[in-house]
One Martini backbone bead per residue (centre of mass of N, CA, C, O) as a GRO file, in nm:
protein
  101
    1MET     BB    1   0.607   0.646   0.670
    2LYS     BB    2   0.430   0.349   0.691
    3TYR     BB    3   0.245   0.138   0.454
    4LEU     BB    4  -0.028  -0.064   0.399
    5VAL     BB    5  -0.097  -0.181   0.073
    6ILE     BB    6  -0.411  -0.290  -0.064
    7ASN     BB    7  -0.488  -0.467  -0.345
    8LYS     BB    8  -0.815  -0.609  -0.415
    9GLY     BB    9  -0.853  -0.537  -0.702
   10PRO     BB   10  -1.116  -0.518  -0.878
   11ARG     BB   11  -1.375  -0.362  -0.903
   12PRO     BB   12  -1.691  -0.386  -0.902
   13GLY     BB   13  -1.751  -0.480  -1.247
   14VAL     BB   14  -1.456  -0.547  -1.314
   15LYS     BB   15  -1.265  -0.657  -1.571
   16PRO     BB   16  -0.960  -0.738  -1.675
   17ALA     BB   17  -1.033  -0.650  -1.984
   18ASP     BB   18  -1.102  -0.349  -1.903
   19ILE     BB   19  -0.788  -0.312  -1.878
   20PRO     BB   20  -0.558  -0.152  -2.030
   21LEU     BB   21  -0.252  -0.251  -2.134
   22ALA     BB   22  -0.106   0.019  -2.104
   23ALA     BB   23  -0.179   0.048  -1.797
   24LEU     BB   24  -0.038  -0.197  -1.698
   25GLN     BB   25   0.247  -0.121  -1.794
   26ALA     BB   26   0.267   0.155  -1.644
   27THR     BB   27   0.227   0.037  -1.360
   28ARG     BB   28   0.467  -0.147  -1.359
   29ASP     BB   29   0.683   0.081  -1.404
   30PHE     BB   30   0.608   0.258  -1.167
   31LEU     BB   31   0.660   0.041  -0.941
   32LYS     BB   32   0.945  -0.022  -1.004
   33ALA     BB   33   1.051   0.270  -0.956
   34LYS     BB   34   0.958   0.288  -0.661
   35ARG     BB   35   1.134   0.054  -0.564
   36ALA     BB   36   1.416   0.167  -0.665
   37ASP     BB   37   1.378   0.447  -0.482
   38GLY     BB   38   1.225   0.344  -0.195
   39THR     BB   39   0.917   0.384  -0.165
   40ILE     BB   40   0.921   0.068  -0.203
   41ASP     BB   41   1.001  -0.207  -0.020
   42CYS     BB   42   0.757  -0.404  -0.105
   43MET     BB   43   0.605  -0.650  -0.334
   44TYR     BB   44   0.293  -0.834  -0.394
   45ALA     BB   45   0.109  -1.080  -0.543
   46PHE     BB   46  -0.179  -1.225  -0.592
   47ALA     BB   47  -0.307  -1.506  -0.739
   48THR     BB   48  -0.604  -1.367  -0.804
   49ALA     BB   49  -0.549  -1.060  -0.724
   50GLY     BB   50  -0.356  -0.817  -0.673
   51GLY     BB   51  -0.196  -0.675  -0.364
   52VAL     BB   52   0.113  -0.588  -0.175
   53ALA     BB   53   0.250  -0.310   0.017
   54ILE     BB   54   0.536  -0.126   0.123
   55VAL     BB   55   0.507   0.225   0.198
   56ASN     BB   56   0.666   0.539   0.160
   57ALA     BB   57   0.557   0.833   0.352
   58SER     BB   58   0.537   1.131   0.515
   59THR     BB   59   0.232   1.143   0.427
   60HIS     BB   60  -0.081   1.109   0.324
   61GLU     BB   61  -0.055   1.300   0.080
   62ASP     BB   62   0.203   1.150  -0.037
   63LEU     BB   63   0.036   0.881  -0.098
   64MET     BB   64  -0.172   0.948  -0.316
   65PRO     BB   65  -0.009   0.941  -0.586
   66LEU     BB   66   0.049   0.635  -0.562
   67LEU     BB   67  -0.266   0.556  -0.593
   68ARG     BB   68  -0.250   0.709  -0.898
   69ASN     BB   69  -0.237   0.506  -1.109
   70PRO     BB   70  -0.334   0.387  -1.419
   71THR     BB   71  -0.522   0.153  -1.248
   72ALA     BB   72  -0.678   0.277  -0.995
   73GLY     BB   73  -0.979   0.302  -1.115
   74PHE     BB   74  -0.998  -0.034  -1.110
   75SER     BB   75  -0.930  -0.027  -0.799
   76GLU     BB   76  -0.908  -0.156  -0.474
   77PHE     BB   77  -0.827  -0.011  -0.152
   78GLU     BB   78  -0.613  -0.066   0.136
   79VAL     BB   79  -0.506   0.142   0.425
   80HIS     BB   80  -0.219   0.116   0.660
   81PRO     BB   81  -0.073   0.233   0.918
   82LEU     BB   82   0.254   0.203   1.054
   83CYS     BB   83   0.434   0.062   1.323
   84ASP     BB   84   0.666   0.016   1.539
   85PHE     BB   85   0.687  -0.255   1.723
   86GLU     BB   86   0.850  -0.166   1.980
   87LYS     BB   87   0.715   0.110   2.027
   88SER     BB   88   0.434  -0.001   2.066
   89PHE     BB   89   0.498  -0.184   2.313
   90ASP     BB   90   0.627   0.035   2.496
   91SER     BB   91   0.365   0.208   2.505
   92LEU     BB   92   0.182  -0.006   2.638
   93ILE     BB   93   0.352  -0.061   2.888
   94ALA     BB   94   0.354   0.231   2.992
   95MET     BB   95   0.050   0.261   3.025
   96ARG     BB   96   0.008   0.028   3.221
   97GLN     BB   97   0.201   0.139   3.440
   98LYS     BB   98   0.043   0.411   3.486
   99LEU     BB   99  -0.217   0.232   3.577
  100GLY     BB  100  -0.112  -0.013   3.763
  101GLN     BB  101  -0.081  -0.314   3.591
   0.00000   0.00000   0.00000
């Protein structure tokens, strides 16, 4: 399954200076390794803070460790499971046809 993972940036009350430098470096290295092994298709940073990634995981439970990187406790996440575009539309069209619309 593919997931859209949005890191909304620091949790309320967390200042960037609160995040240890070693944790930032470890998270960078962790995410680079996950991109290199294909777990992460792509990732982009927002200019203001946080970022977005397309992540591959077999189950929701397999996704959880990916969200528990060294800076995860400082960040707020939003996660959305993704569907194949064509399959999604094919399903919608089939449903409408079944309803006679």
